[in-house]
C-alpha positions in Angstrom: -45.8 14.6 -53.5 -44.5 13.6 -50.1 -45.5 10.0 -50.7 -43.5 9.9 -54.0 -40.5 11.3 -52.2 -40.7 8.6 -49.5 -41.0 5.8 -52.2 -37.9 7.2 -54.0 -35.9 7.6 -50.8 -36.8 4.0 -49.7 -35.9 2.6 -53.1 -32.5 4.4 -53.2 -31.8 3.3 -49.6 -32.6 -0.3 -50.4 -30.4 -0.3 -53.5 -27.6 1.4 -51.5 -27.9 -1.3 -48.8 -27.8 -4.1 -51.3 -24.8 -2.7 -53.1 -22.9 -2.0 -49.9 -23.6 -5.5 -48.7 -22.5 -7.0 -52.1 -19.2 -5.1 -52.2 -18.6 -5.6 -48.5 -18.8 -9.4 -49.0 -16.4 -9.1 -52.0 -13.9 -7.1 -50.0 -14.3 -8.4 -46.4 -15.7 -11.8 -46.8 -19.0 -13.4 -45.8 -18.2 -14.1 -42.2 -17.1 -10.5 -41.5 -20.2 -9.1 -43.1 -22.4 -11.4 -41.0 -20.7 -10.2 -37.9 -21.1 -6.5 -38.9 -24.8 -7.0 -39.7 -25.4 -8.9 -36.4 -23.7 -6.1 -34.5 -25.8 -3.4 -36.2 -29.0 -5.4 -35.6 -28.0 -5.6 -31.9 -27.4 -1.9 -31.7 -30.7 -1.2 -33.3 -32.6 -3.6 -31.0 -30.8 -2.0 -27.9 -31.7 1.5 -29.0 -35.3 0.5 -29.5 -35.5 -1.2 -26.1 -33.8 1.8 -24.5 -36.5 4.1 -25.9 -39.3 1.8 -24.7 -37.8 1.8 -21.2 -37.3 5.5 -21.2 -40.9 6.1 -22.2 -42.2 3.8 -19.5 -40.1 5.6 -16.8 -41.1 9.0 -18.1 -44.8 8.0 -18.1 -44.6 6.8 -14.5 -43.0 10.0 -13.1 -45.3 11.9 -10.8 -45.1 15.6 -10.2 -46.4 17.0 -6.9 -47.4 20.6 -7.1 -48.0 22.6 -4.0 
């Protein structure tokens, strides 16, 4: 049941992304949509790296108990 819901949600998300991209190009132009997608990719990569760095710092923290 859960697997089917994931497949349906993924399919709907993919179709929504394609349609938003298509209509975005029609309205804003190709160059603008490339800029938007590059910016979102950069934000996603930055967020991922931020989580990796935060986990490394958190894992190295030492607690001294008396």
